[in-house]
C-alpha positions in Angstrom: -247.8 259.4 -88.6 -244.9 261.3 -90.2 -243.4 262.2 -86.8 -243.5 258.5 -85.7 -241.7 257.5 -88.9 -239.1 260.2 -88.4 -238.5 259.0 -84.8 -238.3 255.4 -85.9 -235.7 256.2 -88.6 -233.8 258.3 -86.2 -233.7 255.4 -83.6 -232.6 253.0 -86.3 -229.8 255.3 -87.5 -228.6 255.7 -83.9 -228.5 251.9 -83.4 -226.6 251.4 -86.7 -224.1 254.0 -85.7 -223.5 252.4 -82.3 -223.1 249.0 -83.9 -220.5 250.4 -86.4 -218.6 252.1 -83.5 -218.4 248.9 -81.5 -217.7 246.6 -84.5 -214.8 248.7 -85.8 -212.2 247.7 -83.2 -212.9 244.0 -83.8 -212.6 244.5 -87.6 -209.3 246.3 -87.1 -208.0 243.6 -84.8 -208.9 240.8 -87.3 -206.7 242.5 -89.9 -203.7 243.3 -87.5 -201.2 241.3 -89.6 -198.3 243.3 -88.3 -198.8 242.3 -84.7 -195.9 240.4 -83.1 -196.0 236.7 -82.5 -197.6 236.5 -79.0 -200.0 234.2 -77.2 -203.5 234.7 -78.5 -202.5 236.9 -81.4 -205.1 237.3 -84.1 -203.5 236.8 -87.6 -206.6 235.5 -89.3 -206.3 235.4 -93.1 -202.8 237.1 -92.9 -199.9 236.5 -95.2 -197.1 234.9 -93.2 -195.2 232.9 -95.8 -191.5 232.5 -96.2 -190.8 233.7 -92.6 -188.6 232.5 -89.8 -190.8 232.2 -86.7 -188.8 229.5 -85.0 -189.3 229.3 -81.2 -192.3 231.7 -81.0 -195.2 231.5 -78.6 -198.4 231.3 -80.5 -200.4 229.5 -77.9 -204.1 230.1 -78.3 -203.5 232.2 -81.4 -206.2 232.7 -84.1 -204.4 231.5 -87.2 -207.4 230.7 -89.3 -206.7 231.0 -93.0 -203.1 232.2 -92.5 -200.7 231.5 -95.4 -197.6 229.9 -93.8 -196.1 228.5 -97.0 -192.5 227.5 -96.4 -192.4 229.3 -93.0 -190.2 228.0 -90.2 -192.3 227.4 -87.1 -189.9 224.9 -85.5 -189.7 224.6 -81.7 -192.8 226.9 -81.3 -195.5 226.8 -78.7 -198.7 226.2 -80.6 -200.8 225.0 -77.7 -204.5 225.1 -78.6 -203.8 227.4 -81.6 -206.4 227.4 -84.4 -204.9 226.8 -87.8 -208.2 225.9 -89.5 -208.0 226.3 -93.3 -204.4 227.6 -93.0 -201.8 227.0 -95.8 -198.8 225.2 -94.4 -197.3 223.9 -97.7 -193.6 222.9 -97.1 -193.7 224.6 -93.7 -191.9 223.1 -90.7 -193.6 222.6 -87.3 -190.9 220.1 -86.2 -190.3 219.8 -82.4 -193.2 222.2 -81.7 -195.8 221.8 -79.0 -199.3 221.7 -80.5 -201.5 219.9 -77.9 -205.2 220.5 -78.6 -204.4 222.6 -81.7 -206.9 222.6 -84.6 -205.6 221.9 -88.1 -209.0 221.3 -89.7 -209.0 221.6 -93.5 -205.4 222.8 -93.7 -203.4 222.5 -96.9 -200.1 221.1 -95.8 -198.4 219.3 -98.7 -194.8 218.1 -97.8 -195.0 219.7 -94.3 -192.7 218.7 -91.5 -194.6 217.7 -88.3 -191.8 215.5 -87.1 -191.1 215.2 -83.3 -194.2 217.5 -82.7 -196.2 217.0 -79.5 -199.8 217.2 -80.9 -201.7 215.2 -78.4 -205.5 215.7 -78.9 -205.0 217.8 -82.0 -207.6 217.8 -84.8 -206.7 217.2 -88.5 -210.2 216.5 -89.8 -210.4 216.9 -93.6 -206.8 218.2 -93.7 -204.7 218.0 -96.9 -201.5 216.6 -95.6 -200.1 214.5 -98.4 -196.4 213.5 -98.2 -196.1 215.2 -94.8 -193.7 213.9 -92.2 -195.0 212.9 -88.8 -191.9 210.9 -87.8 -191.5 210.4 -84.1 -194.5 212.8 -83.4 -196.8 212.3 -80.4 -200.1 211.9 -82.1 -202.1 210.2 -79.3 -205.8 210.8 -79.5 -205.5 212.8 -82.7 -208.5 213.1 -85.0 -207.5 212.4 -88.7 -211.1 211.8 -89.8 -211.4 212.3 -93.6 -207.9 213.6 -93.9 -205.8 213.2 -97.1 -202.7 211.4 -95.9 -201.4 209.9 -99.1 -197.7 209.0 -98.7 -197.5 210.5 -95.2 -194.7 209.2 -93.0 -195.5 207.9 -89.5 -192.1 206.2 -88.6 -191.8 205.9 -84.8 -194.8 208.1 -84.2 -197.1 207.4 -81.2 -200.6 207.1 -82.7 -202.3 205.6 -79.7 -206.1 206.2 -79.7 -206.0 208.2 -83.0 -208.9 208.2 -85.5 -208.3 207.6 -89.2 -211.9 206.9 -90.2 -212.6 207.7 -93.8 -209.0 209.0 -94.3 -207.1 208.4 -97.5 -204.0 206.4 -96.4 -202.9 205.4 -99.8 -199.1 204.6 -99.6 -198.9 206.1 -96.1 -196.1 204.4 -94.1 -196.9 203.3 -90.6 -193.9 201.0 -90.2 -192.4 201.4 -86.7 -195.4 203.4 -85.5 -196.2 202.9 -81.8 -199.6 202.6 -80.1 -200.9 201.4 -76.7 -204.6 202.2 -77.3 -206.9 201.1 -80.2 -206.8 203.0 -83.5 -209.9 203.6 -85.6 -209.4 202.7 -89.2 -213.1 202.6 -90.1 -213.5 202.7 -93.9 -210.0 204.3 -94.4 -208.5 203.8 -97.9 -205.6 201.4 -97.5 -204.2 201.2 -101.0 -200.5 200.1 -100.6 -200.5 201.4 -97.0 -197.3 200.1 -95.3 -198.3 198.1 -92.2 -195.4 195.6 -92.0 -194.6 194.5 -88.5 -197.6 196.2 -86.9 -199.8 194.6 -84.3 -203.3 195.7 -85.4 -205.1 193.1 -83.3 -206.8 195.7 -81.2 -207.5 198.2 -83.9 -211.1 199.1 -84.8 -212.9 199.4 -88.1 -210.6 197.3 -90.2 -212.2 195.1 -92.9 -210.8 192.4 -95.2 -211.0 194.6 -98.3 -208.7 197.1 -96.7 -206.1 194.6 -95.8 -206.2 193.0 -99.3 -204.8 196.2 -100.8 -202.4 197.1 -98.0 -198.8 196.1 -97.6 -198.2 193.8 -94.6 -196.0 190.8 -93.8 -195.8 187.7 -91.6 -195.3 189.9 -88.5 -198.5 191.9 -89.1 -201.0 191.0 -86.4 -204.7 191.3 -87.4 -208.0 191.7 -85.5 -210.0 188.5 -85.0 -211.9 187.4 -88.1 -209.5 188.9 -90.6 -206.8 186.9 -92.5 -203.5 187.8 -94.1 -203.7 187.9 -97.9 -201.8 185.1 -99.6 -199.7 187.7 -101.4 -199.3 191.2 -100.0 -199.2 193.7 -102.8 -195.8 195.1 -101.7 -194.2 191.8 -100.9 -191.7 191.9 -103.7 -191.5 195.7 -104.1 -188.1 197.4 -103.5 -187.9 199.8 -100.6 
């Protein structure tokens, strides 16, 4: 009986040792914060704030939890990169390519996403208040449950994007373009700027949302919805 126990403990110890040996390289790679910016690089949870990374190729990179506060990522290749839970406060991703990239649960207050090609990207539950999406390609982007208060979408292409349950308080969609229906299901529309937009083919819009939004006589609505007699922003100064 004693011999069997000894052999069992010996076997368990060997298995544990083998697991540690094979796990060690992966643990080291996950903490390789000094690695150069290359496609597929693993910078998970690294500190990359206040850097100039303009024009870098980070396609397919693991950027989960990275702190990019005030970092310059303009003109970069971010194709299918994973930024989940990253901090991008006051960073700039302007003019970058980010098709299929994941920005789930990022913190990106006052971040510059202007002119970015982010087709099919995911911003679910992202904190992107006061961020700039001007002239960005946001076709088929998922903004479900995102915090987009005061975000700017001037001249952005938002065709087929989903804003369901998103906070769009004071967000500005004036001049936004879209050729496919947009989903606004239960989005918060407090003083959301929708002047001049043709929303006739949008999905999920309700009368209570429009009653608190800021439209005008040019705003086209889906069937069954009516323009409020007085839009909240009708007499506000720009």
